[in-house]
N, C-alpha and C positions, 0 to 999 in steps of 0.2 A: 732815574736814567742818568747814566754817567755822562758828564759834560767836561769841557775843558777847565771850568772853574770849580766843579764839585763832583764828588762820586754820589751815586744814588744811594738810597737808604739800604737796599739789599747788599750792595758792595760794602757799605759801611758796617752793616750788621755782621757779614762774614769776617771783615777785618778785625773788628773789636771783639767778636766771639772767638776768633782764633787766638787773638792776644790773651784774653782771659783764660782760655783753655790751656794755653802754654804755660801761663803762671802757675795754674793749678797743677799741671803735670809736672813741671820742675820741682814745685813744692813737695809733691808726693814722692818724687824720685830721690830727692835729697833727704827725706825723712824715712823712707822705707828701709827695711833691712837689706844687707847686701845679699845678693842672689848667688848662692853656691849650691854645691851638691846637697840635695836633700831639701832645699827651700821649696815650700809649697806656695802655690799662686793664691794665697788668701791674704786678707787684710789689705795693707797698703800695696803689696804686689799685685793683687787682684785688681785693685783700683787703677794701678799704673797701666795694667794691660787693657783695661776697659776704656780708660781715658785716651790711651794711644790709638785704640781702634775708633774712638769718636773723632780724634784729631784727623786720622787717615780718611774718615768719611767726609768730614767737613772740608778738608783741603780738596778732595775730589769734586765735591759740589761746587766749591769756590772756583776751581779751575773750569769747570763746565760753565759756570756763570760768566766768568771772564771771557771765554772763547765766544760765548753768544752775545755778550754785551761788552764790546771792545772799549778799552780805556783810551781816551784822547790825551796825548802828552800836553803838559803845560807849555805855554809860550816860554821861550828863553833858550838857553844854551843847549846845543846839540850834544856837547860833551856830558853835561849834567844829565841829560835825558838818556843817553847811552849808559852812563854809569848807574842810573836808577833802573834801567832795564836789566843790566846784568845783575844788580843786587836783588831785584824782584825774582829773576830766574833762579839765582842761587837759593833764595828762600824757599821757593816752591819746590825745587829739587830736593833740598834738605827735608822739608816738610812731608815729602813723599817718602824719601829714602830712610829717614830715621825710624819711623813707625814699622816700615817693611822689614828693616833689619831687626827690630825688636820682635816682630812676629816670627821671623824665621828662627831667632834664638829661643823664643818661647816654645815653638813647635819642636825644636831639638830637645828641650827638656821635658817634652810630654805634656805641657801645659795646653789646655783649651783656651783659645783666644775668642773672646766674645764681646759683645757691646752690652755691658751692664746686665749680664745674665740672659739677654735675648738672642739675638742672631749669633750663632756659633760659626766661626770662620774655619775653613779647611786648613790643615797644617800645610806649611810651606817647606818643611824639611822633615826628615825622618828622625824619630827619637833617637838620641845619642849621636846624631850627625856631627862630625868634627867641624864642618863648615858652619852648621847652625850654631855651634858653641862659639866659634871665632867671631860670628856676626854679633854677639853680645858685646865683645870688646869694641868693635868697630862702631856699634850702635852708641856706646858711651862717648867715644871720641867725637863721632859725628854730631852728637847732642851739644857738645861744647862748641863745635864749629858753628852750629846753628845759633847758639847764644850770641857768639861774636858777630855773625852776619846780622842777626836782629838788633844787636847793640849799634852796629854801623847804620842800619836803617833808622833807628831812633835819633842818632847823632845827625844824620842827613836831614831828617825832618826838622830838628831843632836849628840847624844851620840855615835851612830855608826860612824858618820863622823869624829868627833873631838877627841873622846877618844879612840875608838877601831881602828879607821882608817882601817875598814875592807871592804869597798866599798859597803856595804849594801845600804846606802842612794843613791848612784849613780845608782843603778838599776832602779830607777824610774825617773831619770832626763833625759829629752829629749835631743837628741844629744850628749849624754855622754855615755861612756862605763865604766863599773866597772872594777877595776883591778883584 
């Protein structure tokens, strides 16, 4: 159960599972070949599509969990809580938008988007769609923005831990209780 001093085990599992999946996804994205005309959705490109689908499913589940299990803000500055709320909102928006833009782009290339060979998702754009192809470029830029926002999130957690020493970071650490 989420409390003012700690998040519940399920919220922590969503948080750290998402973090791990994002690290894997960015590693695959940076090592896969450039997607251009004639690129097939095999190998690392296929993995990228499946991991993106898993990320989208996980963020939707995480949002459902968060709506049904509200988070209590920590004691402290209203300004810091407002900034944290804005940062979390930006992360959620990007975690939804980036995979959907990738899905639209994949659909425009005629790729099937599925979750590791299991559930196949319907196309979100017609094959050859100009809008779908432009979504690929926006997908890349938005993924860099996501890295930046997540980086700010990490810096904020470290600021709370090392500068403010207010126990905010410990709320999300497994097997630890905040002070």
